C-alpha positions as CSV (number, residue, x, y, z in Angstrom):
1,M,0.0,0.1,0.0
2,N,1.5,3.4,-1.0
3,W,1.6,6.5,1.1
4,H,-1.5,7.9,-0.6
5,D,-3.6,4.9,-0.2
6,S,-2.5,4.6,3.5
7,L,-3.5,8.4,4.1
8,M,-6.8,7.8,2.3
9,L,-7.6,4.8,4.4
10,K,-6.8,6.8,7.5
11,E,-9.0,9.6,6.4
12,V,-11.9,7.1,6.0
13,V,-11.2,5.5,9.5
14,C,-11.0,9.0,11.2
15,E,-14.3,10.0,9.5
16,R,-16.0,7.0,11.0
17,I,-14.6,7.6,14.4
18,M,-15.9,11.1,14.2
19,T,-19.4,9.9,13.0
20,H,-19.6,7.5,15.6
21,M,-18.7,10.1,18.3
22,I,-21.3,12.5,17.2
23,K,-23.9,9.7,17.3
24,K,-22.8,8.6,20.9
25,I,-22.8,12.4,22.0
26,A,-26.4,12.8,20.9
27,V,-27.5,9.4,22.5
28,L,-25.9,10.2,25.7
29,G,-27.1,13.7,25.9
30,V,-30.8,12.3,25.5
31,L,-29.9,9.7,28.1
32,A,-28.6,12.2,30.5
33,L,-31.7,14.4,30.0
34,I,-34.0,11.6,30.7
35,L,-32.0,10.4,33.9
36,V,-31.9,14.0,35.4
37,A,-35.5,14.8,34.4
38,A,-36.4,11.4,36.2
39,G,-34.3,12.8,39.3
40,E,-31.7,10.0,39.2
41,G,-28.9,12.4,38.2
42,L,-26.4,9.5,37.7
43,G,-25.5,9.4,41.3
44,Y,-25.6,13.1,41.8
45,A,-28.5,15.0,43.2
46,A,-28.5,18.7,42.2
47,S,-31.1,21.3,43.5
48,G,-34.5,21.3,41.7
49,R,-33.9,24.9,40.4
50,I,-30.7,24.0,38.9
51,V,-32.1,20.8,37.3
52,D,-34.9,22.8,35.9
53,I,-32.4,25.3,34.2
54,K,-30.5,22.3,32.9
55,V,-33.6,20.5,31.6
56,R,-34.4,23.7,29.8
57,A,-31.0,23.9,28.3
58,D,-31.2,20.2,27.3
59,Q,-34.4,21.1,25.4
60,F,-32.5,23.8,23.5
61,L,-29.7,21.5,22.7
62,K,-31.9,18.7,21.5
63,Q,-33.4,21.3,19.1
64,R,-29.8,22.4,18.1
65,Q,-30.6,25.9,19.5
66,V,-26.9,26.1,21.0
67,A,-27.0,29.9,21.4
68,E,-29.8,29.5,23.9
69,A,-28.4,26.2,25.5
70,I,-24.9,27.4,26.2
71,P,-25.7,30.3,28.6
72,L,-28.2,28.1,30.5
73,Y,-25.4,25.4,31.0
74,K,-23.0,28.2,32.1
75,R,-25.6,29.3,34.7
76,V,-25.9,25.8,36.0
77,L,-22.2,25.4,36.4
78,R,-21.8,28.8,38.1
79,E,-24.2,27.7,40.6
80,D,-22.9,24.1,40.8
81,R,-19.4,23.2,39.7
82,Q,-19.9,19.6,40.3
83,F,-22.8,18.9,37.9
84,A,-20.9,16.6,35.5
85,N,-23.7,16.1,33.1
86,A,-23.8,19.9,32.7
87,Y,-20.3,19.9,31.6
88,Y,-21.0,17.0,29.3
89,N,-23.9,18.7,27.5
90,L,-22.3,22.1,27.5
91,A,-19.4,20.1,25.6
92,V,-21.9,18.9,23.1
93,A,-23.4,22.4,22.6
94,Y,-19.9,23.9,21.9
95,Y,-19.0,21.0,19.4
96,V,-22.4,21.6,17.6
97,S,-21.6,25.4,17.3
98,G,-18.0,24.6,16.1
99,D,-16.0,25.6,19.1
100,L,-14.0,22.5,19.5
101,K,-11.7,24.1,22.0
102,Q,-14.5,24.9,24.6
103,A,-16.1,21.4,23.8
104,A,-12.8,19.8,24.8
105,E,-12.3,21.9,27.9
106,N,-15.8,21.0,29.1
107,L,-15.3,17.3,28.2
108,E,-12.0,17.6,30.3
109,S,-14.1,18.9,33.3
110,F,-16.5,16.1,32.8
111,V,-13.9,13.3,33.0
112,T,-12.2,15.0,35.9
113,L,-15.5,14.6,37.7
114,R,-16.3,11.3,36.2
115,P,-12.8,9.5,35.8
116,E,-14.5,6.1,35.3
117,D,-16.7,7.2,32.3
118,A,-15.0,5.3,29.3
119,E,-17.4,7.0,26.9
120,G,-16.5,10.5,28.2
121,H,-12.7,9.7,27.8
122,Y,-13.3,8.2,24.2
123,N,-15.2,11.2,23.3
124,L,-12.5,13.5,24.5
125,A,-10.0,11.3,22.6
126,S,-12.0,11.7,19.6
127,L,-12.3,15.3,19.8
128,K,-8.6,15.9,20.5
129,L,-7.9,13.7,17.4
130,R,-10.1,15.9,15.3
131,M,-8.4,18.9,16.7
132,G,-5.1,17.3,15.5
133,Q,-3.7,16.8,19.2
134,F,-2.6,13.3,18.6
135,G,-0.6,12.8,21.7
136,E,-3.4,14.2,23.9
137,A,-5.9,11.9,21.9
138,E,-3.9,8.9,22.5
139,K,-3.7,9.6,26.3
140,S,-7.4,9.9,26.4
141,F,-8.0,6.6,24.4
142,R,-5.8,4.9,26.9
143,K,-7.6,6.3,29.8
144,A,-11.0,5.1,28.3
145,D,-9.6,1.7,27.8
146,Q,-8.3,1.5,31.5
147,C,-11.8,2.2,32.7
148,P,-13.2,-0.8,34.7
149,S,-16.7,-0.2,33.0
150,C,-15.5,0.1,29.6
151,P,-18.0,-2.1,27.5
152,S,-16.3,-4.6,25.0
153,S,-17.7,-2.9,22.1
154,L,-16.1,0.4,23.1
155,S,-12.8,-1.4,23.9
156,R,-12.6,-2.8,20.4
157,R,-13.1,0.7,18.9
158,I,-10.4,2.1,21.3
159,K,-7.9,-0.7,20.5
160,K,-8.6,0.1,16.7
161,A,-8.1,3.8,17.3
162,L,-4.8,3.2,19.3
163,H,-3.6,0.9,16.4
164,Y,-4.1,3.9,14.0
165,M,-2.5,6.2,16.5
166,K,0.6,4.1,16.5
167,D,0.6,4.3,12.7
168,L,0.3,8.1,13.0
169,H,3.5,8.2,15.2
170,E,5.3,6.4,12.4
171,E,4.3,8.9,9.8
172,S,6.1,12.3,9.1
173,P,5.0,15.6,10.6
174,E,3.5,16.7,7.2
175,A,1.3,13.6,7.2
176,K,0.0,14.4,10.6
177,K,-0.7,18.0,9.5
178,L,-2.6,16.7,6.5
179,I,-4.6,14.4,8.5
180,A,-5.3,17.1,11.1
181,Y,-6.6,19.4,8.2
182,L,-8.6,16.4,6.8
183,L,-10.4,15.8,10.2
184,S,-11.1,19.4,10.6
185,G,-13.0,19.7,7.4
186,S,-10.9,22.6,6.2
187,T,-8.3,22.8,3.4
188,Q,-7.7,26.5,3.9
189,G,-3.9,26.9,4.3
190,L,-3.1,23.4,3.5
191,F,-1.1,24.0,0.5
192,A,0.6,27.4,1.7
193,S,4.2,27.4,2.0
């Protein structure tokens, strides 16, 4: 397999990882909404007023009205810095709005509060990969794989991702730059000297 074919294969794999991540984020966001609305809160009980604000933010997020959802999530987090699901959904809102840096920062806060959440680490790794932060992505994939509650289906995806990360380490810096641009969906500046 020549360099071009190898790069094309990696592009397809990275695109599949990102598509899967987006689907998982949507499913987990709806699940979090259902659990919080039911009062279960995934092991964390927030005050009723804060939960009401978060539920309203979740409704905006579900309708992809992120400009309305983001300030509400921030308000929740100003009042309760331990509300992990609010960080997660704020990350989703920032991701949908295209602010990958803020999305990553909020996912990092989520996994700090929930270090055993394999899906959270996996989504953070996928986001870091999309941002071209290969070393950070690899660390997060490894943390996800080390979570005791990591489902076998996720573990297989993580092992596949780590295999491709190993291949990236063996490629040239130019190949990493090209892959980062391909993952970002932008070609602006790619061929600039």
